[in-house]
N, C-alpha and C positions, 0 to 999 in steps of 0.2 A: 821209706820205711817197706813192706812188700804188707801186698794187700792180706794177708792173717795177721802179721801187727795190727796194720791198723785198723785193721774190723774187728781187734783184742780193746783194745787203744777205744774203743769211741762204742765198746759194751761196756768198761772203764768209767770210762763216761756219765752212760745213761745212768749205772750204777752209784753212783757220784753225785747223780746230778735227784733223785731220792731224797722227798719230803722228807722221809724222815733219817736217812745222810747224811743229813746236814747239822755242825754246832751247832746246839742252843747256845742264847748269850748268858746264860744265866749257869752252865754248866763253871766245875769248881774243876781247874790246874789240883795238881799230883802232887805239884813243889806250897811253901808256907813265903807267908812276905814275915813281915823282924816282928807284927805281934804274934806270930806263930797262927793266922786266917789264912787259909787256900783262898786264889784270887779265879773273879770271874771271868771268862775268855769278851762281857763285856768293856772289866779294868785293864788286862791288857790288849785288846785292839785301842780302849780310848791311850789309852798308854806309849801304844807306838802310834800312835799320830803328833803327841803333844813333846816328844823328844825327837820325829822328823822335823816339826817345826819347831823345835827346837836350832835343832844345828843346821837345819837353813841358814835359821835366820842370824848363826856367828857363821856360818859359811862365810852370809853376804857383808854384816860385819870389813872379814878381810878381802872378802874379792871391794870394796868399795877405796878399804886401806888402799891396790895392790896397782889399783886404775885409778884412783880418783872420781870417778862416775858417781855421784848419786842416786839412788834405786833402781827401774828401772834394772 
């Protein structure tokens, strides 16, 4: 990364860290759910954590079936 590009990147990072640039957890999505209501950022983040946990659990079950080791 050249000096000019690095400086540009740092300026962008400083701008994005400002309080007024941070998304609010109650911000509403442009898309709508099944009932026609928008999602909040809080709901989206919670849903991503839940889905990731669920899929990790599924992978753990598959791994146990393959190697026979329970847990760990």
